[in-house]
N, C-alpha and C positions, 0 to 999 in steps of 0.2 A: 050188563055188560062189563068186564073187566077196567077197574079205574085205572090200570097202568098201561092200557093199549094206546100204542102212540096216536092212533086215530081219533081216541077220545078226546084228547087235548093237545092240539098245536100251541106251544107258546112261542114257536121262533117268529120272529119280528120280520117285517118287509125287508125285501133286499139292499135299501138304503141302508137300515140300523145294521143290518149283519155287516155290510160293506164300512159302514164307521167303526163298529166293534173290530174288526179284523185290522183295520189300518190305523187304529188306536191304542192295541194293545202292546204293551211294552215287555211285559212279564207274565208267563204262563206255567201254571202247574199242571205237569202231565201226571194223571193219577192212573197208575196202571202201566208205567213205562217199561219197557223191555230191553234187556241188552242185546238181543236177538236182532241182527240187522233186517231180519224179512217180517218183522211184526210191524203193523202199521205205527204202533206207539212210537217206535224208535224211528222210524221213516218221517214221521212228523214232528218230532223232535229235534232231530237233524235239518228238517225243513226251517222250522222256526229259528233256529240257532243262526243259519245261513241266512236269514232274513233281518238278523241283527236284534231278534227277540231273546231277551232273558229266559232260560228255562229252569224251572225246579222239578225233578222228578219225585214221584211219590210211589215208592214200591218197598214194603217192609223187607224184602230178600235182598235187595242192592245197596251200595254205597254212594255209586257213581257211575253215570252212563254218559257217553260223548263229551267228558270233561267237565260235567255239570254236577252238583251234588244231588243225591237222591234221599228222600226222607221217609220215614217208616210210615208217617202219616199225613195228613193234610194238615191237621193241627200244628205239626211239628213244622212247616215251612216259615221260615221268619220272613217280615217284610210284608209289603203290599203285593197282593195278587191280583192281576185285571181280570184274566180269565182261567178256571178251571177245566181244563180239557179230558173228558172222562173217557178211557179206555177200560171198562170194567163191566160187568153183566148188568142188566138192568134193575136186578134185585140189590145192587149194593149202592144205588143213586140215593135213596134217602139219606144214609148216614154222610153221604158225600156231600149234598146240599146243604145239611144241617153243619157240615164242617166249612163249607165255603162262605154260607152266611156268618159264622162265626169268624171267620177269617177276613170280613169286610171284602170278600172278592166283588167284583163289577159284574160277573157274568158265568155261568154256567155252560159248557159246551158238549152236549152227549153226542159221541160219534156214531157212526152208522151202526144200527142196529140196535141201539141203546136208547131207551127212552121209560119214562115213568111220570104218568101223568099227576098224580097225587104230590111228588115230589117237586114238578116241575110248576106246579100250582102253588106251592110253598114258596119255591124260590121266585117268582114272579110277586108274589105278594109282599116279600122281603126287599122287592126292589132290585133283583138282580135280571140281567137278560139271560134268557134262556135259548138255545138253540139245540134243538133235538134231533136224533137219528139223521145226522148228516156229519159229512167228511170235512174237517177243517181245511185240507189241503184242497179238495175239489173247489169249495165254496170261494176259498183264496184266488183260485184260478179263474173262477168264473166271474167274482167281482171285485178283486182289488188289485187284481192283474193289468189294471187297464186304465 
């Protein structure tokens, strides 16, 4: 069995824990942020900003999106990070998890279609909450909007 298949290891906690994570986040690093308004990463960043959550973008090609700073790498983001929201391919997840652990992030959120069992296990073992293969916006509407 492929160790990185999303059905091999589902680290996502129960709904109450995901709700607490969503309502408790104050600063989110959006890894793979895009300046294209049609991309999900752009829409999620805009949504988070609208909720009063501080956003730091991560994309080596950009410097600013939606008026927020964009850094070349997660390791370049200054200050505390509550959630690392990942809009990258699954094969990029291990390096992002390593950087999230090093940054002292509280959680890693892997957007829909993104999962990596081995990296998720590593993050959980390091004490991070991991939400895999789920849309932060959809989960917010389902769990935090009521």
